[in-house]
C-alpha positions in Angstrom: 95.5 -37.8 -47.4 94.0 -36.1 -50.2 91.5 -33.2 -49.7 89.1 -31.2 -52.2 86.1 -29.3 -52.2 83.4 -27.9 -54.5 83.9 -24.5 -55.6 82.6 -22.3 -53.0 84.1 -24.8 -50.8 81.0 -25.8 -49.1 81.7 -29.6 -49.5 84.5 -31.2 -48.6 86.2 -35.0 -49.3 88.9 -36.7 -48.4 90.6 -39.4 -49.7 92.5 -41.6 -47.6 93.8 -43.2 -50.7 95.3 -41.9 -53.8 93.7 -43.2 -57.2 95.4 -44.7 -60.0 93.2 -43.0 -62.7 90.0 -41.5 -63.5 86.8 -42.6 -65.4 85.6 -40.6 -68.0 81.3 -42.1 -68.9 80.1 -41.1 -71.7 76.8 -41.8 -70.7 73.7 -39.8 -70.7 74.6 -38.1 -67.1 77.9 -38.1 -66.7 78.4 -36.6 -69.9 76.4 -33.3 -68.9 77.9 -33.3 -65.7 81.7 -33.1 -66.9 82.6 -35.3 -64.0 86.3 -36.9 -63.8 84.7 -40.2 -61.6 87.3 -42.9 -58.8 85.6 -45.1 -57.4 86.3 -45.9 -53.8 85.0 -48.1 -50.6 83.0 -45.4 -48.3 85.3 -46.6 -45.9 88.5 -44.7 -47.4 86.0 -41.4 -48.2 85.4 -38.8 -45.8 82.0 -36.3 -47.3 82.3 -32.7 -44.9 79.5 -30.8 -45.5 77.9 -28.9 -43.3 74.0 -30.5 -42.4 72.1 -30.0 -45.3 74.8 -28.2 -47.3 73.8 -31.1 -50.4 71.3 -31.8 -52.1 70.6 -35.3 -54.0 69.3 -36.3 -57.5 68.3 -40.3 -57.4 68.5 -41.6 -61.1 66.3 -44.3 -61.0 67.0 -46.2 -64.1 70.3 -47.1 -62.1 69.0 -46.3 -58.1 72.8 -44.1 -57.5 72.5 -41.3 -55.7 73.8 -38.3 -57.2 75.6 -35.6 -54.6 75.4 -32.0 -55.2 76.7 -28.8 -53.4 73.4 -26.4 -52.8 75.0 -23.3 -52.7 78.0 -24.0 -56.4 75.9 -27.0 -57.8 78.9 -28.4 -58.0 78.4 -32.5 -58.3 81.0 -34.0 -55.3 79.8 -37.5 -55.5 77.8 -40.7 -56.4 76.4 -43.9 -54.2 74.6 -46.5 -54.2 72.9 -46.9 -51.0 72.1 -50.3 -50.0 73.8 -52.4 -52.2 77.3 -52.5 -52.4 80.3 -51.1 -51.1 81.2 -48.9 -54.0 80.8 -44.8 -55.0 82.0 -42.6 -57.1 84.3 -39.6 -56.4 84.4 -36.6 -58.9 88.3 -36.1 -59.2 87.5 -32.6 -60.6 86.7 -31.4 -57.0 90.8 -32.1 -56.3 93.5 -30.0 -57.7 94.0 -29.4 -61.2 97.7 -31.3 -61.0 96.4 -34.3 -59.0 93.5 -35.2 -61.9 96.4 -34.2 -64.4 98.8 -37.1 -62.6 96.2 -39.5 -63.5 96.0 -41.6 -66.2 92.1 -41.4 -67.7 89.7 -45.0 -68.9 87.3 -44.2 -71.3 83.7 -45.6 -70.1 81.7 -45.9 -73.7 78.7 -46.3 -71.5 76.4 -44.5 -73.9 76.4 -47.6 -76.4 75.2 -50.1 -73.4 
């Protein structure tokens, strides 16, 4: 089990699988967030915020919901409700040594 959290610890994430890589995406929103994403079936991800601990920014272009801690503002994950079983988890929420061990794949979404 891998465990990560936002800066203040209010939002925690547990993963039952270890990713092999992270995606460094240069689209407008990912570039600004500074996140490195790994993608999972939601069944292997457990998000543990207290009731009302996160806020959601819905990006209309792609129907993606980005989730943030209301206390410290860290982006924790994204999901696409009702479309397909995949979500992105910000691996910067996990210990630096885990992030350093993962292969980085660049996604040139800015050119799409």
